[in-house]
N, C-alpha and C positions, 0 to 999 in steps of 0.2 A: 620815307622812310626805303633804304636801299634793296634790292633784292638778294638774297643771299646766292650765291651759286655753288653748287659743289663738282669740284673736279672730277671727269670721270673719262680719262684718255683712253684705258685698256677695252672699252668699250665702243667709243667711237672707228679704235683699230681694225678691232673685230669684224664690228660692220662693214666697214671700205674694202677691208680684204674678201670678205664672203661677198660683196656685191661684183669686185673683180672677178673671182670665181664664176660668178653666174656669169657677167657677159662676156668672159671667155669662153663657152660654150656657144656663142655665135661665130667663134675665128673659125670652127669646123665644115669641111665642103656641107652644101645647102643639101634637102632629101630634095629626091629627082622629084617625086611627087607633088612635094611643097612648090618647087620651082614651078610644075605644071601648072599647076593650081592656079598660081598667081597670073599668069599668062593666059590661062582658060577664061578666070574671071573675066581678063581685058576684054578677050574676044565677045565674052557674053553680054557684056555692057553695050558692045556696039555692034549687036546683032551677028554678030557671025557662030551662029550656033552650030552647027557643024563641026568646024574647025575647033571650035569648045571643048565640044564630046572627045573629037580625036585625041587632042592632046590628054583628057584624063585619063588614057589607058595606062599609064605607069601607076596610078591612083588605084586602080581596080587589079592588077596581076603581079606588080613587083613591091610596091611599100609592103611595110612589117606594122606600122602606124594603123591602128582600128580609125583612131579621129579623123585623120588623113583623107581615108576611105571615104569614113564616113561625109566628110565634105564636098567629096568626088559627088558622092548618091546623090547628095542633096543640090548640086547644081545641076546635075542629069533631071532631076526632077523639077525643078524650074523650068529647064528646057522643053520637056514635055509637056506641060501646062501650056504654054506659051503654044506650041504648035497641038494644042487641045487633045492629047493624046495623055486622057486620064489612068487609061492602064498600064501606060510605061510609067507615066509617072509613081503611080501605086508603086509597083515590083522596087521601084529606084527606090521608096522611101520602105516601102518594107527589108530591104538587104540595108540600106542605112541605118536602120535601128538594132537590125541583128545585129552589125559590130560594133556601133556604138549607142548604145543605149540611153547612155547619160548624155548626148548630145543637147546642147541647148538649141532652142530654136528662138532667132531674134523675134521680138515682139511687132515689130515693123515686116515680117518676110510676109510677103503676098498671101493674101486669105484663102482661095484656093490652095495652097500649100498646108497653110494650118490645119485645116479642116481636114485634108485626105493624112495630115499625121495625128490629129486627133482619132479620127476613125482607125486607125490603124492600131492605135496604142489601147484604143478601149479592147481590141480584141488579142492583144500580149496577156500573154499570163501574168507578167510581173512589169506593168508599168513603175516609172522609178522617178519620184517624187519631192523627196523630202532627204537632206542632209546631214542633218545635226546629231542622229540619234548616231550612226557608226562612221562619221565621217565619209558616208560615201552614199550616192543617191540610193534610195530605195522605196518600194512602195510605202506611200503616208501610212496606210492602212495593217501592212504587214510588219512593219518597221517593229525592233522587238522593245519596243516605249511605247508610251502616253502619250501622241504629240498629235499638234495643233498645227496648220498651216493657215497663214493669208497673203492672199495673193496682194501687189502693190493695188489693183481695181477694186477691189473689194475694201482697202483702206481709206482709197480717192472716195469713191460713192457714199462710204458710211459719213464722210467730213472728219473724219479725224484733222485736226492740223497739225498734231505732233503725235509723238507714238507712247504716250503715258496714256491719253485718251483711251489707245488699242485696248487696254488689258481692263478696262471697267466691264465690258462686253464679251470677256472672255471667261469661263468656270477655272476654280480654283484659286484666286487673288481676293486677298484682303486689302484693301488700298488706305491707307491714310494720305490723302493730298495736303501737306500742310503748309504749304510757302514758306518752309524753312532752310536749315544747310542742306536738307534733301527738299526738294520740290516734292517727292512723293513717294512714301513708303509703301513697297509693295512685299506681302508677305503673302507668300507660296506655300499652299496647301497646311495652311494654317500654322505656321511658325512665326509667331510673335518676337519681335527681339529688337532691340535696341540700334540698329541700322539695319538698312534691307541691302546684307552683306551674304545671305546664304543661297543667294540664284546667279549663276553666272550669265551675263551679257557680253554679246560678242557681237563684232561688226567683220561680215565676210570672216571669220573665223578668227579675229584676231581681238583679242580681250580688253575690254573696259573697263571692269572693275578697279576701282580704286588701289594703288598699289600700298597704301599706308592702313587702308579702314576695309579694305575690300567690298566697298561698299557701291550701288548702282546709283549714279547720280542722273540717270533719267529724267529728263527735264524738257523743254524745247528746242534744246539744240542740233538735234539728231533730222537731217535732211529727209524728205519724203519725195523729192522727183526723181530719183535714182534707185529707189529701191526695189527691188524685184519683188519680194516675199519676207517673211517673218514668220520665222521655225518657232514656236514652245514646244520645250521636251519638260515632261512633269517627273517627279522623281531624279533617284540621284543619277547621275550620269559621268561620274568620277571616273568609270572604267577607260572613258577615253579622254576625258578633259582635265582631270584633275584634283584638287583640292576644295575649289572653289565653288564646282558645280555639285553642291551640297543637296539642294532641295528640287534643282530646274536647270534649265537653257534655253535661254530668248537669245535666238541667233538673226541679228538682221540681216540677209542678204543682198546686196547692192547689183547690180547690172555692172556688166562687163564691157568697155569703151563701144567694141564693135556692136554690140545688142542696141544702141543709143541711138545707129543710124543705120536705115536699108542698106542691102546690099549694094546697092548702085547709087549711093549718096556718098558724100566725104562728109558732111554736118549736119550736126543733129542739135536741136534745144528744146529742151523743157524747163516750163518758167509757170511758176507758181505764186500768182501774187494775192495778198488777206491783209485786209484791213476789217477792226470790230471794235466794239465798247471798250471801255478804258484805254483807249487810244492805243489802241493794238494794232502792229503793222507787222506783217512777214515777207519776208521776199527770198523764194527759193529757188535756184536756177542750177540746171546742169545744162553742160553745154560737152559737146563728142568730134571728135575729129578722126577720121581713119583716111590712112595713104591711096591715093587711086593706084598707083604702080605696085603697092604689095599692100593687101585685104589685112596681113596679119599684125600690121603695126596700125596701132590704133590707141587714142586719148582721149581721158574725159576729165573734167573737173565741176565740180556741184560745191556750191555755194549756199549757207543760209545765214538767214541774219532775222531775228525777230526781237521785237522791243513791247513792253506794253507796261501801266502802271497797276495793275492788276482792279482786284475790285475792293471799293472801298470799304476795309475792316475797323474802321475809327470806332465806331460805336461800340462794337464787340470788344475791344483792346478797353476802352473806360469801362466797359462794366466787369471787365477782370482788372483792373487796376489794383494794387497789392493793399493799398490805405482805405480802401471799400469796407476790405473783409478784418475785421476786428480779432480775429481768431490767428491771422498773421503775429501780433503784438503779443500772444499767450506766454510763448516762448522769450519777448526780451524781458532778460535779465541782465545785470552788470554786477561785476565780481570785482570790490574794492581793495586796491593791498594797502592802503594806507587809510587813514581813522575814519570811519565811517560815518561818524556822527558830525562832522563840519559837511558832507556832501548832503546828507538829510537833510541836516536843517538850513540848508542855500534851498531849499523845495522842498519843503515837508510832504506837501500834498502832491507831489508827481509821482515818488515811489512808495512801496511797501518793503519794509526790511525783513527779512527772511530771515538770518543770522549775522555775525560779526561781520561777513565780512560781503554778503550777499545781497542786493536791493532786486524790487522786483517791481516794472511799472505799475503802477496802480489808474485804477478806473480815468483819472483827471490825467494822469501819464500818458495812457494811451489815444487820450482824444486830444492832447497836444502831436503827439508821434504822427497822429494820421494826419491832424493840420500841416503841419511841417510838409509831410511827405505829400500832401495834395498840393502843394506848393511848386513842388517836383514837374508837375505834368500840367502848370497852369501855359504853358507856352507850345502843347503839343500840337503838329499837326501833324496826319498821317502822309506816309509816302512809301512805298516798296515797291521801287523800280525793277523791271527786268530788263536785261541787254544780252542776249545769248548770240552767239557765232561760232559756224563752224568751216569748216573747207576740206574737201575730200578728192584726193589727185589720183589717178591710174592711169599707167602707161603699159599698155601690153606691144610684145614682140614676140611672136610666134607663139612659146610655150612659157615664156615668161611674162610675169608681172611684176612693176613694182609700184608702189604706193603709199601716198602720206595722208593721215588723215589728223588734222586739231581742230580739237575746239573749245571753246573756254565758255563758261556759263558765270554772268555775273547779276546776282538776284538778292533782293532784299531780304531779310530774314527776321519778317516782322511776326510770325506765331513760332519763333523758337521757343519764346521762354512766356511764360504769364507776364514778367515784366516787360511791356511791348517795347520793340525797336523800331520806331519808327523815325520820323525827322523831328530832332531837334535842334536847339543851337548850337550845337557842338557836330551835328550830323547825321547821316542816315547809317546803319547795319548793312553792311554789305557781303556777301559770301561769294569769291570768285574763284573758285578751282578750273584749272585747265588741263589740258592732256594733250601731247603731240607723238603721234605712232606712226614709223615707219617700216614697211614691211616689203619681203619677197618672196615669189612664189617661184617654185622651176618646176616642169614634170616633164618627166622622161617615160615614152611608151618603146620600152624596149623588144615587147612584141605583142599582138594579142591579147596576150593572158595574162602580161604582167606588167607593172609600170610602176614610177617613183615618183613623189612628189617632196620637193626640199620648200620650208617656209622656214624663214628668218624673220624675225621682231625684235623691234627697239624702242622702248615706250619712258617719255619723262612724264609725271604726273608732278605738277606744283601750283603753285597759287598766286595770281597778281597781286601787284600792293594795297591795291582798293579792299580788300579782306579787314574788313575791322568789324569788331561786335561792341556796340554802346550799352554801359553799363552803367548803375548810379551806384550811392552812396545812400540809406536812409537806415532809418530807424526798423524797420521792415525786417529788413535782412540784416540787422548787427553791425551796418557798415559805420553810424556812427554812435559815439558814445554820451554817455550818463551828461558829462560836462558841456557837449555839443544842446543833449536838450534844455538846459538849465539856460544857456544862451540864446535861445530861439533860435537856432542854426539850422536852417532847410538844407536839402541832398544838395547834390550836384552829378553831371554826367561825366564820365570821360570814357574814351576810347582807345582799344587796345587792338592794334594792327596782328593779322596771324598769317604765317608765311610757312610752307615745309615744301619737299623736293624729294623724291624718289625715282629711281630709275633701275631699269630690269630688261636684259636679252637675254632672246628668247630663241635656239634653235631646236626645229622639228623635222625629221624623216619619215615619211608614212611609206609605206610599201603597200601595192594592193597585188592578190593572187586571184586569180579566176582560172582555175585550170579546166572547171566546166562547169555546165548551169548548175550542175546541183550543191556545190560546194565555191565557197571563196575567203580569203583569208585578209586581215587587214591588218597590219602590225608599225609599230612606230617606234621609236626612241626619240626622247628630249632632253634639253639640258636648258636649266633659267640660271642665272647668275642675275643676283637683285643687290638694289643700294636700296634701303629703306629707311625713311626715318621714323624714330619714336616716339618723339612729340611735337609739339608744335614750336617754333618760335615764336616769340613774343614780341611785339614794337612799341612802346609809349612814348608819345612826343622824339618821335623818330628814333630812340635810345633803344635799344634791344635788353628785353628785364631776363636776368640771368633763368635760369631752368632751376627750381627746387630739387636739390638731393640727385643731383648730376651726375654723381657717382653710380646710382641705379643705373645707368643708362648705359647700352654697350658703346666701344668708341666714341662717346659722350653723346651721340645724337643719332647714331644711324649704325642701323644692322647690316653685315654682309651676309648674304645666305647664297648656299649652290644647290641645285635638286637636279638629282637624274632620276629619270623614269623609264620605264618599259613597259608598253602594254600592248594586248593584240586582242584582235576577236573574230573569232569563225562563226560562219553560218552554213549550216547544212542540211540537206531534204535527203533525212531516212527514209520518207513515204510521199508520196506524190503531191498529198496536199497538206504536208507539215512539215516546217521548217526550226530547227533550233539553232540556239544563237549561245553562244559561250565565249565569254571573255576575261580579264584578266588585268589588274595594271599595278607596277608594285614601284612605291617613289621612293627615292632617299631623299633626305635635307639633311644640310650640312650646314649648320649653325656657328663657326668658329670659334664663337665667343661664349657659348654655352654648350651646346647638345646637338647630336644629330638624331637623327627620326627615320621610321621604318614604318609604312603602312603599306597593305596589299587591300586592294578594292575588288570584287567582283560582281562581275551579274551574268545570268543564266536565264532565260527566255525560250518556252516553247509557243511555238502561233499555229495554232490549227484553222483552215479557211476552204472547208468545204463549201461547193457552193455560191452563194451570196453571202455567207457569214465568217465572219474572222472572229475566234475566241483565241485571247494570250493569256499565261498567265509568267509572269516575269518577277523574278528576285534581284535585288542590287543593295550592293555595301557602298559607303563614302566615309568618308574622313573630311573634318573642316579645322584645319592651322589656324589656330588664334591669329588675327593682324596683330599688327604692332602696335595701333590704337589702342585696341582691348587690353595689351599685356602692360603699356608704358605709358598711355597717354592721361593725364590727368586733368580735374576740373575744378570748378570751387566747392560742389559738391562731393566728388569722385577724388577725394586725395593720395588714395594709395594706390602704386601700384600691383600688377602681380604676373611678373616674367616665369610661372610655372602652371601660366595655365595650360591645363591638357587637352589636345582635339577633342572635338566631339564628334560622335559616333554615330552612325542612322544602320539600318536593315528597314527595308520595305520591300514590300510584297505588293505586285498590282495585279489585277484580275478585272478582264472586259471580256466584254462581247458586242460584236457589231454586226449590222444584218445593211447591207448595200445590195439591193438587188439589181438595181441601175444607176447611171452617173445622177439619177434626180433625186434618190433617197437615200439617207444615211439616221440610221439608229444607233447610239451607242451608249454603253452605259459601263462606267472602270469603278472598281472599289478597290481600294488602297489599304494599308498598315503600314505605320511608319514606329518602330522603336528608336529612339534616342537615348541616348547616355553622355554624359558630361556634359549636357549643356549647360551654356555661358550665357550668364546675366548677371543683374546688377544688384547686389545686396550691401547688406550694412558689416562692414568689419568684424573681426573677433571681438575686438571692445568698444564697438557701437560708436567710437569716433566720427567715422564717415561712412561714404559708399566707397565698393569697389566691385572691380568683375571678379567672379570667381565660376567655378563649376558646380554650378548651384544643383543639379540631380537628373532624372529623367524625364522624357517625354513621351507618350502614346499619344498620336494620332492617326485616328481614322475617319476616312468618310467617304465618299460617292459622288463621281461625278458624271453628269449627264451631255449628250448632244444631240440635235437633230437638224436636218434640213430638211427641205422639199423642193422644189423646182418644177413648174408648171407653165411650158410657155415662155413669158417676159416676167415672169413673177416668181421670187425664190423668196422663201420662208428659212429664217432661224432659230434654234433654242436652245438653251442650256439652263445646268442647275447645279449647283454646290450642297452637299448636306456634309456640315464638318463634326467632330469629336474632339476636341484638343485636351487634353490633358497633362498634369504635370507635378512633380512630387519632387521633394530632395532626397537624397540617399537616406538620412535618417527616419523619415516618415514612412508607416505603410501604405497610405490612402494619397488617391491624386487628386489635383483641383483644378478647374477648368482655368483655361488657359484664356487672359481678356482681353478685351478688343478684336476676336475673330467672333463672325457672325454666324449662328449655326445654320444658317439657311440662305442659298442668294439664287437671283434666275437672271436671265436674260431673254430678252425674245426680240426679234427683227422682222424685218419685213420691208424687201427691195420689188420695187415697180418699175420698166423702163414702159415709157407711152407714147406712141408715136415714132419711137427709132431716135427721138431727139431729145424727151423730158422725163427723169430719171427721178424717182419718190424712195425716199429712205427714212423708214421710221423705227426708233430703238428705242424698248421699256426694260429701267434694269433697277431691280428690285433687292434691297440687303436688308435683311432681319435686325431684331433687334439684338445690341451688342453689348455685355457687360464693361464698365471701363476701367481703369484706375490701375493700381498695381496689384500685379500677384502675390499670392501669399509667401511666395520665395522671397519675395522681399524685404517684408516685415516692416512694411511704410503705413501710411496713413489712407485711411479709406477717401475716394477723392469726392468732389462736392456732388458733381453729376454721374451716379454710380451706374447709368444705364446710357444707350441711346436707342431713340425709337427707331424704327423701321425708314429707312428712305426709299421712296419710290421717286425716281424721276423718266423724265419723255425727251426724247432727242431727235429733231427732224434735220433731213441734207436733202434740197431739190437742185438738180444739177441738170441744166439745158445744155447741149451739143449743139455746134454751127458745123460739124465739118461737113455734112450732106451738101449744104451751101457753098464750101467753099472745094468741094471736088468736084463740080462742075467746071471750076476756073483751071488750067492746066499749069498755071503759077502756083497755084495754091493747093497741089491736088495732095501734096504730104502735108498741110496744115490743118491741126486739130485744135479748136477754140471751142472752150466749155466754160459759164458762169456756173457759179455756187452760191446758194444762201444756206447756212447753216443757224440753226436757232436749238442751241443747248439749252437744257431746263425749260421746255417749254411753258411751263404753267408757276413758273418762278418758285417751284418748292423750298421750301427753308428747311434746310439740309446737315448734318452734320457729321461730320466722322473721328474717331480718336483722334487721340493728341499722340506724341512721342514719347518714348524715352520712360519716365517713371509716371509721367501723366496722370498725377494727383492735385492738379491743381495749385501745386506749391511750389515748384520749381518751373513743370511745366504743365500746358492748359490740358483738362481732360478731356475736353469736346473741342473742334476748331470747326469754324462754318465753314459750308462748300459754296463753288459759285453759283450765283442768281443767273437769271435768265442772261443768257447772250447769244448777242444776233451778230453774225461774221459774215463777210462777202469775200467770196475769191473767184481767180481769173486764170485761168490753166490755158498755155498757148504752148503747143507741141508742136516739132516739126522732124 
C-alpha cells in the first residue's frame, strides 16, 4: 500500500521565504558588545582575566541589550569567583539579575556561581520560574494560574522512563493507560471524553496535538535526556494559546544547546540506557556542540528509541472473547427477503421464527454460533509490539534558533476493542502515527524595556504504511449470515490499513513591554493556515476503499482553514503586595467550505501575597473548536457525520491559597468550578440507527486540589490530593448525572532521601479511589459488565547511585557524571484496573483494562 502524498507547495514557499528573512538579520553589522563578549570569553578560557574584564566595558556602558549586559556580568562573576572575591561576584550577579531576571543559568555552570545566584534569587522580590502561563518567565507561586513545575532532576530521580508516568504522581488527572490507539488517556480536571484532546501539549511552545483529532499522543517517544522541566497549567489557558488549551497546558521545555555544555567546553553528551522486563529496551542520547570561537553558535541533537513486547495480556483477552458471553448473540437476528419456510426447514433447530420475514437464533443456534466463533480464536497467540522513535535537533546562532522535531509511534492496539487485536495468521494490529515539526525563533531586544519574538512553525502529521487494524467476521457481530450458519462456516480475519495526512503553517509575533517594575504588557498576533484531513483513507489488499458518502466531505477529504488571532495580557501592581492580571484573545476562523467563526476568550486574576502567603482569584473562559475527526470521521458503530457541531465553551473559576515561609516548606489548596456548555460526546442518532458525535449538553465540574512539600537536609517529602465532583446533563433535562470513569478522590505521597552524597532512594505511593464505569446516561446505551472499578494502591521505588565523586578525582574525567538506577514499579505486584475508553461497555470497548504488573528496570546515565 503506497502512501498518499498531499501537494502543499504554497506552505513550503512561505517557510523558505521566512527562513531567508530570519537569516538575513545576520547580515547586519555585529553588535559591539556581542563581538566583545566573544573575544572576552576566549581570553577567559586561557586565563587572561584582566584583559577579559577590560574587553567587557562596551557591554556595561554602551549596549541597549539587557541580555548581552547580563552575560557580561555573568563572566565578571566567574572571574571574581576564580580570584576568590565573593563580594565582587555577588555584586556582578545582583546586577545581572536586575538587568535580565529571565537569564538562563547553565546546569554545568560553576557550583559556587549557581549557589550565589540561588542565594540572591531567594532575596529578590520576584524570582521568575515558569513560562507557560503568560509566555513570559514569572514566579511560579505568583503567576495568574494554577501551575506545577517539575525539573529534570526530579523526573530522573523518581525513575520515570517516559513522560506519561510523570502524570500518575500529579493532582488533577484521571488516567486510563489502555495500550490502544492512544497509549494513555489523560482526563484533566474530571472531563471524560472520547479522546484526550482538550489539553494542549507543547514542546518548547510548539503544539503537539494531532491536527486531525486534536488528541495528545503521549507515549514513550519523548526523550528525557534534554528536558529542562515540565510545566503543567490547570484550567483554561486559551487567552494566550488558543482553542486547544481548553482544560490546561502541558509544556515540555528542553534545554538550549549551550546549556548542555560547560562554558569552557565545546562538546557535551547525555546518555540514558535502559533495559527491563517484557524485553524492554530504551536508548536516549543528547549530543551538543558549541563553537569555540563564537559561543553564541551552538547545536544539539537528541535521539530516542524505545521498544517493548509489553505485558502479556493474553489471559485477560481470552476472558473477554465475545463467544464466551451468550448475551452477545441475543441481538442476532436475520431478515429474510424471500421464502422464509425454505430456510427454517433447512435447519429448524437453529432459528426461532419471529415473523414472516424475520428469524432469531434459538438456543441451539446460539450454541452453534458460539462454537464456530470459538474456532476463529484457536490459533490465537499474544503479540503487542512497541517501537517508538524520535529525533530533536536545534541550532542556535545568536538570538536565532532553528529546530526540527520528528517522532514516530508504532504500537499494538491490543486493548482498543473487546475483540482482541493480537497476532493471528493475518498479522498484528499496529497504530503508527508520526509527526514532523520545523520551527524557527528570532528575538530582538530593541531596548532594555521592549523586545519582540517571532515564531514560525510548520507541521506535518501523517501515518506510516504499517498502520492497520485486524478485524473479524463472526456471528456475534452479525458479519456472517444465516446461510453461513447452516453451512457450519466459521469466521475469518481481515486487515484494513489506515492513512491520513494533515499540515499546518503558523506565524506568531509576540511583543514584551516592561516600562517599569509595576507594569508589563505581553501582546501577540497569530496566523495559522491548515490543510486537515476529514476521514481516514482505508486500504485493503493494497486497494483503496471508497469513502462512503464522499459528497459529505469538504474538498473530497480535506478542509482548508485560516485563523487570525490577537491576544494581549497585562500585569500591574496597584498596591505593593497585589498583582492584577487582565487578558483577552480574539480568534477568527475562516473555513472556506462552510462558515466563519468568531470567539473571544478572557482571563482576569488577582494575586495577593502578604509575607509567606499567596492568595489567588482567577476567572478564565475558553472555547474548543470540534476536530475534523469529531465532525467527519465515521466507524463501524458511528456511521453518521455531524459537520454542524458547535464549539464547546467553558467558564472557569480558581481560588487558591498557599503558604511558603521558606524554600523548604510549601502548602497549597486550590478550589475550582468549571461550567461547560455544548459538550461533545457520542450519542445515538435521532433515528436510533447508529451512533453519532453531537453537542450533548452541559457539564459542571468542581473540585479541590492540594499539594504539600517539605525538605529537611537531604530528605524531601511531597504529597498531593484531588477531590472531584463531575456531573453532566442533556439540555432537555433538569438534573445532572455523575460522569463515569472519574475517581472522586485521589492522593499521591513521595519521599526522596540522599544518603552518603551518592545513594538516592525515591519511594512513591499512588491511590485512586473507586470509579463507576461504562456508558454515561447521555449515550442511552447498555450498562457495563463491571459497573465499578475497585480502588487502586500502588507503590513504586527508585534507587540511584552516583559515581561522580570517584571520577572527579581524575583530571580527565572531571566533567564525567555516571549514575546507575534500579526501578521497581508496582512493588507488591498489585492487580489493578483502569477504565476503558469511549463507550467502554464491554460490548465494543472493554469496561476495564489491567494495569502493568510489577516491572523491574535498570538504567545507566552517562553525562559529560
